[in-house]
MIFIVEX-182920 format. One record per residue (C-alpha): residue number from 1; residue in one letter; z, y, x. Coordinates in nm, 3 decimals, padded with zeros to 5 digits. Last residue first. Layout:
% MIFIVEX-182920
@num:NUM residu:A Z:Z Y:Y X:X
...
//
This chain:
% MIFIVEX-182920
@num:106 residu:S Z:26.831 Y:10.875 X:-03.567
@num:105 residu:F Z:26.629 Y:11.145 X:-03.743
@num:104 residu:E Z:26.327 Y:11.096 X:-03.512
@num:103 residu:R Z:26.289 Y:10.746 X:-03.665
@num:102 residu:R Z:26.181 Y:10.885 X:-04.001
@num:101 residu:V Z:26.200 Y:10.578 X:-04.227
@num:100 residu:P Z:25.922 Y:10.533 X:-04.484
@num:99 residu:Y Z:25.987 Y:10.711 X:-04.707
@num:98 residu:D Z:26.200 Y:11.022 X:-04.667
@num:97 residu:V Z:26.502 Y:11.124 X:-04.875
@num:96 residu:I Z:26.654 Y:11.472 X:-04.885
@num:95 residu:I Z:26.993 Y:11.535 X:-05.044
@num:94 residu:A Z:27.083 Y:11.896 X:-05.102
@num:93 residu:R Z:27.378 Y:12.132 X:-05.074
@num:92 residu:G Z:27.416 Y:12.504 X:-05.123
@num:91 residu:D Z:27.421 Y:12.861 X:-04.995
@num:90 residu:T Z:27.162 Y:13.069 X:-05.177
@num:89 residu:L Z:26.786 Y:13.133 X:-05.163
@num:88 residu:A Z:26.744 Y:12.867 X:-04.893
@num:87 residu:T Z:26.383 Y:12.877 X:-04.774
@num:86 residu:V Z:26.169 Y:12.563 X:-04.741
@num:85 residu:S Z:25.823 Y:12.490 X:-04.602
@num:84 residu:H Z:25.549 Y:12.243 X:-04.691
@num:83 residu:R Z:25.208 Y:12.113 X:-04.580
@num:82 residu:A Z:25.138 Y:11.782 X:-04.756
@num:81 residu:N Z:25.095 Y:11.489 X:-04.512
@num:80 residu:A Z:25.283 Y:11.244 X:-04.738
@num:79 residu:A Z:25.350 Y:11.395 X:-05.079
@num:78 residu:V Z:25.643 Y:11.631 X:-05.126
@num:77 residu:I Z:25.849 Y:11.559 X:-05.436
@num:76 residu:A Z:26.086 Y:11.829 X:-05.557
@num:75 residu:V Z:26.372 Y:11.723 X:-05.784
@num:74 residu:F Z:26.531 Y:11.950 X:-06.041
@num:73 residu:G Z:26.872 Y:11.919 X:-06.212
@num:72 residu:P Z:27.045 Y:12.141 X:-05.961
@num:71 residu:K Z:26.800 Y:12.394 X:-05.820
@num:70 residu:A Z:26.444 Y:12.384 X:-05.686
@num:69 residu:I Z:26.234 Y:12.700 X:-05.705
@num:68 residu:Q Z:25.858 Y:12.672 X:-05.658
@num:67 residu:P Z:25.609 Y:12.817 X:-05.409
@num:66 residu:T Z:25.249 Y:12.688 X:-05.405
@num:65 residu:G Z:25.075 Y:12.696 X:-05.065
@num:64 residu:D Z:25.045 Y:12.318 X:-05.019
@num:63 residu:I Z:25.414 Y:12.283 X:-05.108
@num:62 residu:T Z:25.633 Y:12.591 X:-05.085
@num:61 residu:L Z:25.992 Y:12.503 X:-05.161
@num:60 residu:E Z:26.231 Y:12.781 X:-05.258
@num:59 residu:L Z:26.580 Y:12.637 X:-05.254
@num:58 residu:E Z:26.868 Y:12.707 X:-05.490
@num:57 residu:G Z:27.241 Y:12.630 X:-05.490
@num:56 residu:E Z:27.425 Y:12.302 X:-05.542
@num:55 residu:I Z:27.302 Y:11.939 X:-05.566
@num:54 residu:V Z:26.936 Y:12.003 X:-05.484
@num:53 residu:E Z:26.734 Y:11.683 X:-05.472
@num:52 residu:Y Z:26.445 Y:11.698 X:-05.226
@num:51 residu:V Z:26.205 Y:11.402 X:-05.198
@num:50 residu:E Z:25.983 Y:11.339 X:-04.895
@num:49 residu:E Z:25.677 Y:11.115 X:-04.846
@num:48 residu:E Z:25.638 Y:11.036 X:-04.476
@num:47 residu:P Z:25.326 Y:11.115 X:-04.272
@num:46 residu:H Z:25.452 Y:11.457 X:-04.165
@num:45 residu:F Z:25.378 Y:11.820 X:-04.248
@num:44 residu:H Z:25.505 Y:12.159 X:-04.135
@num:43 residu:E Z:25.580 Y:12.509 X:-04.257
@num:42 residu:H Z:25.906 Y:12.629 X:-04.108
@num:41 residu:I Z:26.241 Y:12.521 X:-04.252
@num:40 residu:C Z:26.435 Y:12.831 X:-04.336
@num:39 residu:A Z:26.797 Y:12.945 X:-04.367
@num:38 residu:G Z:26.834 Y:13.262 X:-04.575
@num:37 residu:R Z:27.140 Y:13.141 X:-04.766
@num:36 residu:T Z:27.309 Y:12.861 X:-04.573
@num:35 residu:F Z:27.243 Y:12.491 X:-04.619
@num:34 residu:D Z:27.468 Y:12.186 X:-04.641
@num:33 residu:Y Z:27.246 Y:11.883 X:-04.603
@num:32 residu:H Z:27.277 Y:11.511 X:-04.679
@num:31 residu:A Z:26.978 Y:11.346 X:-04.511
@num:30 residu:F Z:26.858 Y:10.998 X:-04.605
@num:29 residu:T Z:26.586 Y:10.802 X:-04.426
@num:28 residu:M Z:26.414 Y:10.515 X:-04.604
@num:27 residu:N Z:26.284 Y:10.161 X:-04.548
@num:26 residu:Q Z:26.570 Y:09.945 X:-04.413
@num:25 residu:S Z:26.826 Y:10.206 X:-04.511
@num:24 residu:H Z:26.881 Y:10.497 X:-04.280
@num:23 residu:F Z:27.153 Y:10.755 X:-04.221
@num:22 residu:Y Z:27.177 Y:11.126 X:-04.155
@num:21 residu:R Z:27.438 Y:11.400 X:-04.199
@num:20 residu:G Z:27.292 Y:11.748 X:-04.202
@num:19 residu:R Z:27.374 Y:12.111 X:-04.126
@num:18 residu:W Z:27.075 Y:12.336 X:-04.199
@num:17 residu:G Z:27.164 Y:12.703 X:-04.130
@num:16 residu:P Z:26.981 Y:12.721 X:-03.798
@num:15 residu:L Z:26.765 Y:12.409 X:-03.761
@num:14 residu:R Z:26.869 Y:12.051 X:-03.677
@num:13 residu:E Z:27.240 Y:12.136 X:-03.720
@num:12 residu:V Z:27.383 Y:11.784 X:-03.687
@num:11 residu:V Z:27.699 Y:11.667 X:-03.861
@num:10 residu:K Z:27.824 Y:11.323 X:-03.748
@num:9 residu:L Z:27.885 Y:11.082 X:-04.035
@num:8 residu:R Z:28.238 Y:11.042 X:-04.175
@num:7 residu:N Z:28.170 Y:11.234 X:-04.498
@num:6 residu:T Z:27.868 Y:11.009 X:-04.559
@num:5 residu:D Z:28.097 Y:10.709 X:-04.606
@num:4 residu:I Z:27.838 Y:10.431 X:-04.592
@num:3 residu:L Z:27.878 Y:10.111 X:-04.792
@num:2 residu:P Z:27.701 Y:09.794 X:-04.688
@num:1 residu:M Z:27.520 Y:09.577 X:-04.942
//
């Protein structure tokens, strides 16, 4: 199995305040994000299931209209095609995994 040094991956700021490093396995997309307090991901949906694991800080995730706080020790699971948005309540870091692969994150 190959090893990937995520610290050597190119940093991409896909949205203001969301700086990510991306890589893919055969079936999944991984994003390692550093986020800034107040940064938002607009409400959207996509056909991939998505899992948020907060490593540091706090995120407010609204999934199908229900807001919840994700912080270290919690994982948020967004079902495929569920409408969701995210607001960073603090600075922090998170790992987001999509299944299947999200080709637009190449």
